[in-house]
N, C-alpha and C positions, 0 to 999 in steps of 0.2 A: 244790378250791375256786378255786385260781388259774385253772384251765382254764375254770371257769364264768364268772369275771369277764372273761376274755378273750373268750369267746363272746358275752357280753352286750354288751361294748364293740364288737365287730365288727358285731353286729346293729344297735346304735344308729347306728353310723357308716354302715352300709349303707343303713339306712332314709333317712338324710339324703341320701346321695349319689344313690341311685336315684330319689328323688322330685324331683330337680332337673334342669332342662333348660338347656343353654347355647344362646342365640340368637346366631348370629354371621354376619358379613358385612362388606361394605365399601361405603361411601357415596361416590358419584362424581357430578360434574357431567355432565349428559347431552350437553352440547355440547363442552366442552373435555376431557372425560374425565379431569379432575383430581379427586383425592380431596378430601373435605371434612373437615378435621381439627376436632376439638372440637365437633362437632354434638351436640345434646342427644338422648339416647336414652331413651324412656319406654315402659313396658309397662303397659297397662290391661286389666282384665277386660272382656270384651265386655259392652256395655250400661252401663258406668260409666266415663265419660271424665273424671271430675272428680278422681280420686285415683289416681295410678300405684302399682302394686304393686312396681315396680322402676324405677330410673333411673340413668343414667350418661352418659358422653360418649364420642364416638369418639376414637381416639388420633391422633397426628400424621400417620398414614398413612390416616386415614379409616376404620380398622377398628373394629368393635365386638364385644364378647363380653359379653352380658348374661345373668346367671344368673336363672332363674325357678323357684321352688319351687311344686309343685302341678300338677294337670291341669285341662284345660278349654279354653274358647275365649278367646283373647286378641287384643288389637290392639296392634301395634307402631307407635310414632310416632317419626319421625326429623325433627328441625327444625334448621335452620341459618340464621344471620342472612343476609337477602337472598335466601333460597331458599324455594320452596314446601314446605310440610310434606308428608312422605310417610307414608302409613299402609298397613300390611299386616295382614290378618286371619290369625291363626295358630291351629292346633289342636294343643295339646300334650297328648300321651297318655303321658307318662313317658319319651319317648325322650331319650337322653343329649345329642344335638346336633340343633339345627334350623338348618341352614346355608342362608341366603338368597342366598349368592353376592354378586354386585354389584347394589346398589340405586342407581337413578339419580334425581337431583333436578334441578330447573330453576330459573332465576332467577325471582323474583317482583318484577316492576317496581313494584308498588304497596305492597309490604310495608314498606319503609323509610319511605315517606311516610305510610302510614296506621296504622302500629303504633308505639306508644311502647315501645322496647326498654329494659327495666330491667336484666335480667340481663346479665352479662358473661362472656366466655369464661374458664374457669379458667386463670390464668397459672401456677399451682403445682400439680404433681401430687405426692401424698403417699402413701407406704406406710410400713410400720413400720420399714424400714431404709434408706429413701432419700427425699429430697425433690428435685424437679426444678423449676427456675425456667425457664419458657419465654421466653428472651430475645427470640426472633424475634417474639413476640406483644406485646412492649413497644414502644410508639412511641418511647421515649427511646433505643432501641438504634440508631436512625438517626443520632444525634448524640453519643452517649456512647462512652467506652472501656469495655473489659472491667472495669477496676478500678472505674470509676464504677458499673457495673451490679452489682458484687458488694455494694455497699451496700444493695441491695434484696433480696438472696438470703437466705432463712431460714437461721438458725443461723450466718451469716457476719457478721463485723464488720470494717470497714476504718476505722482511726482517722485522726486528722488528719495523722499522719505517713505514712499509706498502709500501715501494718503490718496484716497480715491475720491474723485468728484464726477458728477454727471451734469453736463451742461453748465459747468463752472460752479456748481454748488455741492456741498456735502450733505444737504438735506434730501435724502432719497432712501429707498428701501431696497435691501438685498434679499432676494429669494433664491432658493435652490429647488428646482423642479416645481416651481409655483408655490412652494411652502416656505415658511420662515425657518430660520436657524438661529437659536438664541446666541450661540457662540459667535456667529457672524455679526450680530447686532453690536457686540462689544469688542470683538477682536478680528475684524474683517481682514486686515492685511496679513495677520499671522496665519489665519486659517487658509486663505486663498493662495498664499505662497507655498503651502504644504500640499495642496491637492494637485496632482498631475493634470495637465491640460488634455492628455490623451483620453481621459474618461468623460470629457465634456463633448456634447453634441453641438450645441450652439449657445451663444450669449445674446439675450434679447434686451434691448434698451427700449422700454415702454414709456413713451413720453406722455401719453394720455391713456391710462390703464382701463378706464371704463368702470361701470358700476359693479361688474363681477368681482373686481379686485377691491380689497380694503382701501380705505381712504388715506392710509398712512403713506408718506412719501411725497413731499411737496413737489420735487422736480422729477418725479416718475419712479419707475421700478427697474432695477437691474436684476433680471431673472437668468440664473445660470442653469441651463438645461443639460443635465447629465444624459448619458446614453441609456435612458430609461423611458421608452415610449410604449404606451399600452397598445394592445391589439396586434402585436407582431406575430402572434401564432395563428395567422390566418391560413397558412399552408401547413396542415397537420403532418404532411409527409416530410417536411424539411427537418434535417438534422445537421448538426455541426457545432463547431466552437472556434473561437480564436481569442488571442490575448497578447500580452506583452509584459516584459520585465525590463525595468530601467534602473541603472546604477549611475550615480553622478558624484563627481568629486570637484572641489574647488577650494580656493584660498579662504573663503568665508563660510562654506557649507559642505555637507555631505548628505546625500539623499538616496533612498531606495524605495521603489514602488512597483507594484505588479497588479495586473487586472486580467480577468478572463470573463467571457460571456458566451452564451450558447443557447441552443434550442434542441429539444428532443420532443418531436411531435407537437402537442398542444402546450407543453411546458417550456418556459424559457427562464433564464437566470442571468445574473450579472453580479460580479463581486470584484472589489478592488481594495487594496491595502497600501499604506504608505507610512513612511517614517523618515526622520531626518534630524539634523543638528546644524545650528547656525552659531557663528562666533564673530564678534566685532570687538577689537581691542583698541585702546587708546582714544576714547572719545573725550575731547577737551570741552569743558563746560565753563562758561563765563556768564554770570548774572549780576546786573547792576540795578539797584532799586534806589531812586532818589525820593526822599520824603520832603515835601515843601511845607514849611510852617512859618508863622510870623516871627518866632524866635530864631529862625535860621534853618537852612536846609541841611539834611544829613544824607549820607550815602552808605548803603549796605552792599558790599561786594562779595560775591561767592565765586570762588574758582575751584577747579578740581579736574580729576580725570576718572573716567569710568570704563569698565568693560561690560560687554553684553553677551550673554550666552542663553540660547534657547534650544529646546528639543521638543519634538512632537511625534505623534503617531495616530493613526486612525484607520478605520475600515468601514465598508458599506456592503450590505448584501441585499439584493432585490430579486424577487421571484414573481412570476405571473403564470396564470393558467387560463386557457380558453375553456370555460365551462360548457358552452355550446356555441353555435354560430352567431348568437346574438348577445352573449354575456361574457364578461371578463372579470377575473378577480386578481388583484395585485397586492403585494405587500413588500415592505422594505424595513430594514433596521440598520443603524450605523452609530458609530461613536467617534469622538475626537478628543485627544488629550494634548494639552499644551503646558509647558513649564518654561518659565523665564527667570533668570538670575542676573542681577546687575549690581556688582560690587563697585563702590565709588569711594574715593578719598577726597575730602573737601576742606577748604579753608574759608572762613567767613570773617570779614573785616568791617568794622563800624567806624565812620569818620564824620566829623562836623557836628554842629549844634552841641548837644549835651555830651557827645562822645569826645569832643576836643579835636584839635588838629592832628594829633598823633593817633588818636583812636585806640581801639582795642580789637583783639582778634582771638580766634580759637580754631583748633583743628578737630576734625571728626571724620569717622567712617560712616557712610550712609548707604548701606546695601539694601536692596529690596528684592523680593521674590514674588512671583505670581504663578498660580496653578489653576487650571480649569479642566473639567472633564464633562463632556456633554454626550447625551444619548438621545437619538431621535428615532421614532418608529411610526409607520403609517400603514394604513390599509384602505383600499378603494374597491368598491364594487360598481361596475358600469353595465347597464343593460340598454340595448337598442331595440326600438319598437318597429323598425322597418328595415328592409334590405339595403336601402341607400345609406343607412346609419346617420340620418339627419335628425332623428328624434330619439332622445335618450334621457336617462336618469342616472345620476351618479351619487352614491352615498360614500362619505369619506370620514376617516378618523385619523387624528394626528396626536402623538404624544411627544413632548420635549421636556428634558430635565437637564439643568446645567448648574452644578455647584462650582464655586470658585473660591479661592483663598488668596488674599494679598497680605503680605507682611513687610513692614519697613521699620528699621531701627537706626538710630543715630548713637554711635559710641564716641564719647568725647575724650580727647587725649590731653588737653591742656586747660588749665583753669582760666576763668574769666569772670569779671563782675556780672556779666550778663547771664551766665548759666550757673553761677555759684559752684557747689560741689556735686552737681549732677553728673552721673556716669553714663546713663542710658536714657533715651526716649524710645519707646516701643509702641508701634501701632499694628494691630492685628484685626483683619476684617474677613469674615466668612459670609458669602452670599449664596443664595440658591434661588433659581427661577424654574418653576414647573408649570407646564401648560397642558391642558386637554382641549382638543378642538373637535367639534362635530359639525359636519357640513352636508347639505344636500343641494344638488343643482339639477335643473330640468331644462332641456332644450327642445324646441319644436319648431318646424317650419310653419309659417303662416300663409305661404303662397310662394310663387316663384321669386327667388332671390330675397326672401324676407324670413327673418328668424326672430324668435322670442326666447330670451334667456331669463329664468327666474331662479331664485335660490335663497337659502337662509343659512345662518351659521350661529353657533353658540360656543363661547370659549370660557373656561375657568382658568384663571392665572393666579399663581401664588408666588410672591416674592418675599424673601426673608433676608435680613441683614443683621449680623451679630458683630459689632465693632467694639474693640477694646483698646484703651490707651494706658500705658504705664510709664511712669518716670521714676528712675531709681537714683537715689541720692546716697552716695557712699555705699553702704550695704543694706540700706533700709528701703523697702518698697513703699513709696508714698501713697499708693492706692492700697486698699484692703480688699480688692477683688480676688476671690479665690473660686475655684470650681465648686459649684453647688454640691457635687457628689463627694467633696472632700470632708464635709461635715463642719467646715469653718463658717464663721459669720460672714455674710455677704453684704457689702456696702458699695453701691454704684458710684464710680467716679464721675465727675461732671461731663467728661468727654465720652464716656461709655454709652453705647446705644444698642438696644435690641428693638428691631423695627420689623413690622409685618405689613405687607401691602397686598390685599386680596382684590382681584378684579374679576367681574363677571360681565361679559360683553355679548350682546345679542345683535345680530344684523340681518337685514333682509334687503333684496334688491330685485329690480326688474330692468331689463335692457332690450331694446329693439334695434335690430340691424337690418338694413335693406340696401339694395342697389337697383337703380333705375337708369338703364342706359349707361351714360358716362358718369352719373352721379352715384355716390354711396354715402350712407349716413349711419351713425350709431348714437342713440339717445338713451340715457339711463338715469335711474334715480336709486339712491341707496340711503338707508337709514341705519344708523348705528347708535345703540344705547349702552352706556357704561355705568356700572355700579361699583364703587370703590369703597373698601373698608380698611382703614389704617389704624394700627394698634401699636402702643408702646408698652409692652408688658412690665418693664423694669423701671419705668420713668414716671415722674409726676405729671408729665405732659398728658393732656386729655386725648383719648381716642376720638376719632371722628369719621364720618362717612361723607362721601361726595358722589353725586349722581349727575350725569349730563347726557344729552343726546345731540346727534349731528345729522342733518339732512344734507346729502351730498349729490348734487347734479353733475352729470358729465355729458358733453355734446361734442360730436366729431362729424365734420362734413368734408367730403372729398370730391374732386372732379378730375376726370381723366382727359387731359388735353390731347393725348395721343396714346398709342400702345406703349410708348416709352417714357411718357411724362405724365405726372399727376401732381396736383396741388391740394391743399387742405387747410382747414382752420379747426382749432380745438379750444375747448374751454373746460376747466375743471376746478374743483376746490380740493386742495391738499391739506391734510391735518397732521399734527405731530402730537401724540400723546406722550407726556413725560414718563420715562421709566424710572427704575429704582435709583440709577445713578444721579438723576435730576432731583428726585424727591427725598432721598435719604438725608436726614438732618444731622448725621454724624459729623462732628467737627474734627478734621484732620489737623493736629497741631504739632506734627513732627518737625515742621519748620516754624519756630516761634515768631518769626517775622512775617509769615505769610500763611494764614490758616484758610482752609476751604471747607465747604459744606453744601448740602443740597437744600432745596426749598419745598417742603411738603404742601405748600399752598398753591402750587402751580396748577393751571388749567390747560385746556387744549389750545394749541397754536393753530390758527387757520389762515391759509394763503389762497388767494385767487390767482389763477394762471390762465392767460390767453396766449395762444400760439398760432403761427402760420408756418406751413411746411411746403417745400418744393422738392420733388424727387425727379431725377432723370436717369434713364438707363439706356445704354447702348452696348453693343458687343464689346467694345474696347474702352468705354468710358462710363463711369457711374458718378452721380453727384447727389448729395442731400444738402439742403439749406433750411435751417430752422430758426425762426425769430420768435422770442417769447417775452412777454411782459408779466411780471408778478407783483402783487401787492400784499403786504401783511401789516396789520396794525397792532398785533400782540405777540411779536416774536419772543420765543424763549431764548434768552441770551445769557451767556456766562460773563459776568462783569466783576470788576474789582473796585473797592473803595477803602479808605482809611477810617477806622473807628475812632472813638474818643481817646483811646490809649495810644494811637499812632500805629497800630498793627494793620497790615493790609489784609482785607477780607475778600475772598472770591466765592461767589455763589451764583444762583440762577434767578431770573425774574422776567416777567412780561414788561420789559422796560424799553423796547425798541419798536419803532415803526420803520419799515424798509420798503423800498421800491427798486426792483432790478429789471434792467433791459438786457437780455442775453441773445447773442447770435452765435450759432454753431454751424459749422460746415464740415462735410466729409467728401473727399473726391478720390477716385481711383482711376488711373489711366494705364491701360495695357499697351505699352509702347511697342512691344513685339512679342514673339513667341517665347522669349527668354527674359523679358524685362517688364516690370510694372512698378509704378510709383503711386504713392497715396499721401494725402494730407488730411490731418484731423485737427481742426482749428476752433478756437473759442475766443469771443470778445464780449465783454460785459461792462455795463456801467451801473453802479449801485449808489443809492442815497439812503443813509441810515441816520435816524434822529431819535433822541430820547429827551423828553421833557422832564422825566424823573431825575436823570443824571445831568441834565442841562448840557448835553453834548451832541455833536453832529460830525459825521464823516462821510465822504463821498469820493469817488474816483473810478478810473478805468482799470480793468485788469484783463489779462489775456494769456493764452497758452497755445502752443502748437506742436504737433508731432509730424515729422516728415519720415516716410518709410520708402526704402528702395529694396525691391526684391529682384534678384538676378540669378539666372542659372549660368554657372561658369563651365568651362571645359571639364570633361570627365564627370558631368552630371552633378557637380558640386553646387549646392544651393547656398546663396549668400544673401543675408538680410542686413541692412544698415538702417539704423534709426537715429534721428536727431530730435531732441525735445528741448523746448525753451518755454519759460514762464516768467511773467512779471509779478509784481507784488499782489497779494490778496488782502483786501481790506475788510475790517470789521468796525464796529462803532468806536471802539477805544484804541484802534491801532491797525497793525498790519503784520503779515508774515512775508518774508522776502521771497524773491523769485529764484530760479535755478536754471542751469543749462547742463545737459548730459548727452552722452553718446552711448549707444549699445549696438553690437553687431554679432551675428552668428554665422557659422559655416557648418553645413550638414552634408554628409555623404552616406549613401546607402550601398550595402554590399550583399552579395549572395542572393540576387533576385529580390532585393528589398526585405530580406529576412533580418538584416542587422543595420542599424543606423549609428553613426558616430557624429557627435556635434560638439562644437567649440563655441563658447560664448564669452564676450568681453563687455563689461559695463563700467562706465566711469563718468563722474562729473568732468566738465572741461578743465577744472583746476586740479583734479585729482582728489581733493577733499570737498565734501559737501558741507557748506556752512548753513545751518538751519537757524535763522534769526527771527525772533518774534519781538514786537514792540507794542506796548500799551501805555496809556496815560489817562490821568483823571485830573480833577481840579487841583489836587494836592499831592500827586505822585507821578513818577515816570518809571517804567519798568522795561528793561531790555535783557533778553537772554539769547545767547549764541552757543550752539552746540556744533562742534566741528567733528565730522565723521569721515574716517578714511574709507572711502566707498569704492575704490577700484577693485573689481571682481573679475576673476577668470574661472570658468567652469567647463569641464569636459564631461560628456555623458555618453553612455552606451546603452542601446535599446535592442532587445531581441524580440522579434515578432514570431508568433507560433499559431497554429490552428489549421483546420482543414477546409475553411471557406473564407472568401474575401469579405463576406457580409458581416457587419458589426451587429450581432444580435442584441436586442434591447428589449426592455419590458416596462418596468414600473415607473410611473411618474405621478406623484400624488396630485389629486385634483384640488387640493387645498392651497389657496393663495392667501396665506394668513400673514397680515402685516401688523398685527397688534402687539408684537414684541417690542422690546427696548429699541429705540431709535439711536442712530449713530451720528446725529448732527453734531458737527464740530468735535467729534470724539473718535474718528476713525484711527487717528494716531494715538495709541494708548500707552506708548512706551518711549524710552529714550533712544532716539536714533532709528536707523533702518535695520531690518531683519531679513535681508534677502536670504 
């Protein structure tokens, strides 16, 4: 009986497959020989041109693959804005493929004047496991930063403090061109607000990455694809270049960036550079910590005001060459520098319990500085084994190096029984993360609409942290730490730490992809093995080694309800490897009432995620709805507790079990030829429990962004955005919600050679109040930072070049997620840094 069911199943599948024909080809301009991306593809039955039987759009390279079920005579229509419609008569007799090759179109001088164009090019591409926002097709990309554009991306939220979440969670991985960036792992918002959006092709939100991607990123991967796509030198006769220069001024920032890309025969290149300065004055700080004890409660109140200044610059160079018709070699190198300085003047007061009703207080300066300088370089060789380019092998190498330096000191101005005659407390930390990645990937078709992907990867990663603490009493340094090169005797202070963490990671994967009629599936299996070697060269602590392996399955199943609607289900396991900021045992005691340190005993966090996806696309309306359920029994959580001396300790541990139900939706409606509206919304319910801390927290949280895009008279483009958010919950507390408004006006001049843009951004109340609350059995802690966040920016952009095509080339084939994760650490500084 089982055999009979299998035979019936194959028969039904076969009837669906063999009755379907794939019409494929590429649409190009007949004069410039440039491809026509996102042109409308329609298939009609001969004699009936009123209702298409199938419809889609060409991809970014002008290619189309349109499935048609049935036999008979058909007419194919290809239409692009500003071009003449192309029609081809087709006779489909059940063949599997109808290859039209290259189809040429030409300019239609009268079309834009004589036809009212209501439909707009789809700016979002949706599948059951990925959503792509085409940044290069958004006019705001010429004047905005990458962080600004993320506010428009489905399933992504950027709050008023520039913290980034995907599907309501900060547990995700950020890639650039499919490869990791160590600086982004630690300073995502600072780096992304420095990079101009004009150098970005698209931003992909990959909710179920598959076995080819590393398992890091519980809630998926945010992949920022720059304008670096391999294989663009397919037309060796093509020559040209284009670029832009942008200058921006505002009450909070100044910026300058420039980019140029081009092609000369089989060689192509792209380079961009940027720099800027941010300033935020008068940040008001209030922190209240209540310690609860049998002898009575005490209150520690810290108040003050801070300023925040940051500067940055960076550059990236990419090159590619077509070695022959079947081989491509690409390379890139880039750097990013970031510096932040936050001077602050504070007052700390102690009341209650042993401090008495009048209490005691002291004043102190508490400035901190942070610097980082990162270099990334990559090289890729890709070879195709057939003219269809469906069978290939890729060999890749990636190098990353990111040294950073953080310094903080407290200078005391008044005496107190709590600090004695201390003058200074000084904390100095140097870190360095270096990675070498080697990867090989092989792709081959197994038959019609079936593909096998296999590959392997090896990574060597070295992390170093050199942390020092000094306390100066009067004129005497209470530590005897001196530079080893000075010839003086060295004695390690208790809080000093020299820490090495070496990791060696090997991975292998296999993934099968197939589509059968209206069904499509992807099944993969990945194994990752990690060898860790931890050393304390200057400490009595014992060195130790830690090895572990993870087997990661991924499953994705989709069904096409119609040409415009599809549904799918996904399952994956996401992991989080603790990086150096989690593991570093250095004890930061610059605040004597609240010390913090890492936990070198942490293991891998593992989360199971099940999701359901619904996508619908029409000419004027697009919609995505995603429902996910996640489970984690060993979450790495940053928690606080009071020790025996009454000091509040903050560290990390596997102390939480959580369960989250998340619903995300994105909708875009093209109201008319000059108006469109969109909604990006999230609703989630979380349940967090800890038997170790004997605590539980649960609740609903949500956020939403409403966007209006309008073309005003005189071709002025106006965007209006409204964003609201409720509280976000954790085991021991919450962070407050926010409301904000942002709007832009953009006007082009001189045949779109120059753009002028005006931006306004502000919380509803004018000031952003960033409030966090946490509690334990014997303490409550509340901190509020008020930031004057009203911003006005004006930008000027000059476009130049001799072709309208954006030449692109290199995109590393490495999707390396083994770097330091940013869970709960996206916001690494005080306040916002727009």
